[in-house]
C-alpha positions in Angstrom: -17.9 19.8 28.8 -17.0 22.8 26.4 -19.4 24.9 28.6 -17.5 24.2 31.8 -14.0 24.8 30.2 -15.1 27.8 28.9 -16.6 29.3 31.9 -13.3 28.3 33.8 -11.2 30.0 31.1 -13.3 33.0 31.8 -13.0 33.1 35.5 -9.3 32.4 35.0 -8.7 35.6 32.6 -10.8 37.8 34.8 -9.1 36.5 37.9 -5.5 37.0 36.1 -6.7 40.8 34.9 -7.4 41.2 38.6 -4.2 40.0 39.8 -2.5 42.2 36.9 -4.5 45.5 38.1 -3.8 44.8 41.5 -0.1 44.3 41.1 0.4 47.4 39.1 -1.6 49.4 41.4 -4.2 50.2 39.2 -7.2 48.5 40.9 -7.2 49.0 45.0 -9.9 46.9 45.7 -10.2 45.5 48.5 -8.3 48.1 50.2 -6.6 45.8 52.5 -5.0 43.5 49.9 -1.8 42.4 50.2 -1.3 42.2 46.5 -1.5 45.9 46.0 1.5 47.1 44.6 3.4 44.1 44.6 4.9 43.4 41.1 5.2 39.7 41.1 1.1 39.3 41.3 1.5 41.2 37.8 3.5 38.3 36.7 1.2 35.6 38.5 -1.8 37.2 36.8 -0.3 37.6 33.5 0.5 33.9 33.6 -2.8 33.1 34.7 -4.8 35.4 32.1 -2.9 33.6 29.5 -3.9 30.1 30.9 -7.3 31.1 30.7 -7.1 32.6 27.4 -5.5 29.1 26.4 -8.8 27.2 27.8 -11.1 29.5 26.0 -9.7 28.9 22.8 -9.2 25.3 23.6 -13.0 25.2 24.4 -14.3 26.9 21.6 -12.9 24.0 19.0 
């Protein structure tokens, strides 16, 4: 169970960081993404990254 939570946390963190990068126009992949230069996706990504970090910390206990 701990390994599954760790994997989910890492995936959530990675996806959140991708959304932040796309929302702030740092990551332009894929080029046809509707999330590029849309600041609300940076906020959603920040929330998801925080949740991912919390899941990682919980799985390490």
